[in-house]
C-alpha positions as CSV (number, residue, x, y, z in Angstrom):
1,X,172.8,83.5,71.3
2,X,169.4,84.0,69.6
3,X,166.0,84.1,71.3
4,X,164.7,80.6,72.3
5,X,161.3,79.9,70.8
6,X,158.4,78.0,72.2
7,X,157.2,74.6,70.9
8,X,155.2,74.9,67.7
9,X,152.6,72.4,69.1
10,X,152.0,73.1,72.8
11,X,153.7,76.5,73.2
12,X,155.9,75.2,76.0
13,X,159.2,77.1,76.5
14,X,162.2,75.4,74.9
15,X,165.0,77.0,76.9
16,X,167.4,74.2,76.1
17,X,166.9,74.4,72.4
18,X,165.8,70.7,72.2
19,X,164.9,69.2,68.9
20,X,161.8,67.5,70.4
21,X,159.6,69.3,72.9
22,X,160.2,68.1,76.5
23,X,156.5,68.6,77.3
24,X,154.5,67.1,74.4
25,X,157.3,65.0,72.6
26,X,156.6,66.5,69.2
27,X,159.1,68.3,67.0
28,X,159.7,71.6,68.7
29,X,160.3,73.7,65.5
30,X,159.2,73.4,61.9
31,X,161.9,72.2,59.5
32,X,164.0,75.0,58.0
33,X,164.2,73.3,54.6
34,X,161.6,71.3,52.7
35,X,162.2,68.0,50.9
36,X,161.5,69.7,47.6
37,X,164.2,72.4,48.1
38,X,166.3,72.4,44.9
39,X,169.5,74.3,44.1
40,X,169.7,75.7,40.6
41,X,172.5,77.3,38.8
42,X,175.6,76.5,36.7
43,X,177.7,75.5,39.7
44,X,175.0,73.3,41.3
45,X,173.9,71.3,38.2
46,X,174.4,67.6,38.6
47,X,176.6,65.8,36.1
48,X,176.4,62.4,37.7
49,X,172.8,61.7,36.9
50,X,172.0,60.0,33.6
51,X,168.5,60.5,32.4
52,X,167.2,57.9,30.0
53,X,164.2,55.6,29.6
54,X,164.9,52.0,30.2
55,X,162.3,49.2,30.6
56,X,162.2,47.3,33.8
57,X,163.1,44.1,32.0
58,X,166.1,45.6,30.4
59,X,167.3,47.1,33.7
60,X,166.9,43.8,35.6
61,X,168.7,41.8,32.8
62,X,171.6,44.3,33.0
63,X,171.8,44.0,36.8
64,X,171.6,40.2,36.6
65,X,174.5,40.0,34.2
66,X,176.6,42.3,36.3
67,X,178.2,39.7,38.5
68,X,181.7,39.7,40.1
69,X,182.9,36.8,37.8
70,X,181.8,38.7,34.7
71,X,183.6,41.9,35.9
72,X,186.7,39.9,36.5
73,X,186.5,38.3,33.1
74,X,186.1,41.8,31.5
75,X,189.3,42.9,33.3
76,X,191.2,39.8,32.1
77,X,191.5,38.2,35.5
78,X,190.7,34.6,36.1
79,X,187.3,34.4,37.9
80,X,187.0,32.9,41.3
């Protein structure tokens, strides 16, 4: 197993490999990945995201009209 490192805040030994330091309670190690990490490439490109500009009014009107009864009517089933 790899070498155990000390806490990034108080330099206390972290022999157990704890996520939080047993001495100071802070996160023992810095995160390995940042929140702005982004994968790029042909395989990793997202196809499920639709980018367009819609006003807030148009979006809320669309959501308000998306009810269960309307979806059942659209499928040809008698609404509840």
